[in-house]
C-alpha positions as CSV (number, residue, x, y, z in Angstrom):
1,M,-7.3,-54.0,42.3
2,A,-4.4,-51.7,41.6
3,D,-1.1,-53.4,39.8
4,R,1.6,-54.0,42.3
5,S,4.5,-53.7,39.2
6,A,7.4,-51.9,39.1
7,E,10.3,-51.4,36.9
8,I,13.4,-50.9,37.3
9,K,16.8,-50.4,36.4
10,R,20.4,-49.9,37.8
11,F,23.6,-48.8,35.9
12,T,27.4,-48.6,36.9
13,S,30.3,-49.5,36.3
14,E,30.1,-52.7,37.9
15,T,26.2,-53.5,37.2
16,E,23.7,-53.3,34.8
17,I,20.4,-54.9,36.4
18,K,17.1,-54.0,34.9
19,L,14.1,-55.7,36.5
20,S,10.4,-56.0,36.1
21,F,8.7,-57.4,38.7
22,C,4.8,-57.8,40.0
23,I,3.8,-59.4,43.8
24,D,0.6,-61.3,41.8
25,G,2.4,-63.2,39.5
26,Q,2.2,-66.4,38.8
27,G,5.7,-67.8,39.6
28,D,7.6,-66.4,35.5
29,F,11.0,-66.1,36.0
30,H,13.2,-64.7,33.2
31,L,16.6,-64.2,34.2
32,D,19.5,-64.9,33.5
33,S,23.0,-63.3,35.5
34,G,25.5,-65.7,34.5
35,I,26.0,-67.3,38.2
36,P,23.8,-70.4,37.9
37,F,22.9,-71.3,41.1
38,F,22.4,-67.6,42.1
39,D,19.8,-68.0,38.8
40,H,18.6,-71.6,40.3
41,M,17.8,-69.4,43.9
42,L,16.1,-66.6,42.5
43,N,13.6,-68.5,40.5
44,G,12.1,-70.8,43.7
45,F,12.0,-67.3,45.4
46,T,9.6,-66.0,42.4
47,R,8.0,-69.3,42.3
48,H,7.4,-69.6,46.5
49,G,6.5,-66.6,46.9
50,L,4.0,-66.1,43.7
51,F,5.7,-63.2,42.3
52,D,7.2,-62.7,38.6
53,L,10.5,-61.5,37.7
54,S,12.1,-60.4,34.0
55,G,14.2,-58.2,32.7
56,T,18.2,-58.3,33.0
57,I,21.7,-59.0,34.8
58,R,25.1,-57.9,33.5
59,G,27.9,-57.9,37.0
60,D,31.6,-58.0,36.2
61,I,31.7,-61.4,37.3
62,E,35.1,-62.4,36.1
63,V,36.0,-60.4,38.7
64,D,33.4,-63.0,41.6
65,S,29.8,-62.2,43.0
66,H,29.2,-60.1,44.7
67,H,28.6,-57.2,42.7
68,T,26.3,-58.4,40.3
69,I,24.6,-60.2,43.4
70,E,24.3,-57.3,46.0
71,D,23.1,-54.9,43.6
72,T,20.5,-57.7,42.4
73,G,19.2,-57.4,46.3
74,I,19.4,-53.7,45.9
75,V,17.0,-53.3,42.4
76,L,14.6,-55.8,43.4
77,G,14.1,-54.4,46.9
78,K,14.1,-51.1,44.8
79,A,10.9,-53.3,42.7
80,F,9.5,-54.5,45.6
81,Q,8.9,-51.6,47.9
82,E,7.9,-49.6,44.7
83,A,5.3,-52.6,43.9
84,L,3.8,-51.8,47.0
85,Q,3.6,-48.5,47.1
86,D,1.8,-46.6,50.1
87,K,1.6,-50.4,51.9
88,G,-2.0,-50.2,52.6
89,G,-4.2,-53.3,53.0
90,I,-1.3,-56.2,53.2
91,A,-0.9,-58.1,56.4
92,R,2.8,-56.5,56.9
93,F,3.6,-59.2,58.7
94,G,5.0,-63.5,57.8
95,S,7.1,-65.8,59.0
96,F,7.9,-69.5,57.9
97,Y,9.7,-73.0,57.9
98,V,11.4,-74.5,54.9
99,P,13.1,-77.7,55.3
100,M,14.8,-79.2,52.6
101,D,16.4,-83.0,53.6
102,E,18.8,-82.2,55.9
103,A,18.4,-78.4,56.5
104,L,16.0,-76.1,58.0
105,A,15.7,-72.8,57.5
106,F,13.0,-69.5,58.8
107,C,12.4,-65.5,58.1
108,S,10.0,-63.8,59.3
109,L,9.6,-60.1,58.5
110,D,8.0,-56.8,59.0
111,I,6.9,-54.3,55.9
112,S,7.6,-51.6,58.6
113,G,9.6,-49.1,56.8
114,R,12.7,-49.7,58.7
115,P,15.0,-51.5,57.4
116,F,16.9,-54.2,59.2
117,L,18.5,-57.6,58.5
118,V,19.2,-60.3,61.3
119,F,21.0,-63.2,59.7
120,Q,21.6,-66.5,61.0
121,A,24.4,-69.0,58.8
122,E,27.3,-71.1,59.3
123,F,27.6,-71.9,55.9
124,V,30.1,-75.6,55.2
125,Q,30.7,-75.1,51.4
126,E,32.5,-71.5,50.6
127,Q,30.9,-72.1,47.0
128,V,28.6,-73.7,45.3
129,G,29.2,-73.8,41.6
130,S,30.6,-69.9,40.7
131,Y,27.8,-68.9,44.2
132,D,30.1,-67.4,46.8
133,S,27.4,-68.6,49.9
134,C,28.9,-65.8,52.2
135,M,26.7,-63.8,49.2
136,T,23.4,-65.0,51.0
137,E,23.8,-62.3,53.1
138,E,24.6,-59.0,51.3
139,F,22.0,-60.2,49.0
140,F,19.4,-60.1,52.0
141,R,21.1,-57.4,53.4
142,A,20.6,-55.3,50.0
143,L,17.2,-56.8,49.1
144,A,15.5,-55.8,53.0
145,T,17.1,-52.2,53.2
146,N,15.7,-51.1,49.0
147,A,12.4,-53.2,50.8
148,G,11.9,-51.2,53.7
149,I,12.4,-54.2,55.6
150,T,12.3,-55.5,59.2
151,M,14.1,-58.7,58.1
152,H,14.9,-62.7,60.9
153,V,16.6,-64.7,59.1
154,K,18.0,-68.1,61.0
155,L,19.1,-71.3,59.4
156,E,17.9,-73.5,62.2
157,Y,20.9,-76.7,61.1
158,G,21.4,-78.1,57.9
159,K,25.0,-79.4,56.5
160,N,24.9,-79.5,52.5
161,T,25.5,-75.8,51.6
162,H,22.9,-76.4,48.6
163,H,20.2,-76.8,50.8
164,C,20.8,-74.8,53.1
165,V,20.7,-71.0,51.0
166,E,18.2,-72.7,48.7
167,A,15.9,-73.4,52.4
168,I,16.6,-69.4,53.4
169,Y,16.0,-67.4,49.6
170,K,12.1,-70.1,50.0
171,A,11.3,-68.8,53.1
172,V,11.9,-65.3,52.7
173,A,10.0,-66.2,48.9
174,H,6.7,-67.9,51.4
175,A,7.4,-65.0,54.8
176,M,7.1,-62.1,51.9
177,R,4.6,-63.4,50.3
178,L,1.9,-64.4,53.7
179,A,2.9,-60.3,54.4
180,C,2.5,-58.6,51.2
181,K,-1.1,-60.8,51.4
182,Q,-4.6,-58.0,50.6
183,T,-7.2,-57.3,53.7
184,G,-8.5,-54.3,52.1
185,G,-8.6,-51.4,55.0
186,E,-6.2,-49.2,55.9
187,I,-2.1,-48.9,56.7
188,L,-1.8,-51.8,59.9
189,S,-0.1,-48.8,62.0
190,T,-1.4,-47.0,64.7
191,K,1.2,-44.0,63.2
192,G,-0.7,-44.6,59.3
193,V,1.7,-45.2,57.4
194,L,5.3,-47.0,57.0
């Protein structure tokens, strides 16, 4: 079995990010973004996707959380795309519901090479700790765009923003885990390429 891992660096005037990512992991997580709730979400994403994720994230969090969260999505998306290589022999599609107390979130995705995000969620609280709730959509847009994934995310319902956001991260993780499952054979496309 090919090693499905990647290391990606991205240094800008706003952020310095270096991530090591492995699709076929154990759920190991070693990161500190300086945004505790975002770390909690990435940890849950890693654990539920059975990915390994480590590295360093330094961003201008004195401004706000935007650059750090969006740029982490960019780097993680690029790492995901590189780790998948030609996308041969994978299930390609994944869908999953995650309930979290009163909240229910859903994700359906296609590792298609055609990036697109449909994101339907409204959050009651604008922030969870120092994490801006609106950055949930920005993170997944950056991830989907840079990984080449068509991704549909929907918060079916929920009142507690912590629960709502966490259910979304976990739903995406499980959907990605299912889509990455190795099935053997050729690329799952009539075009012969993704």
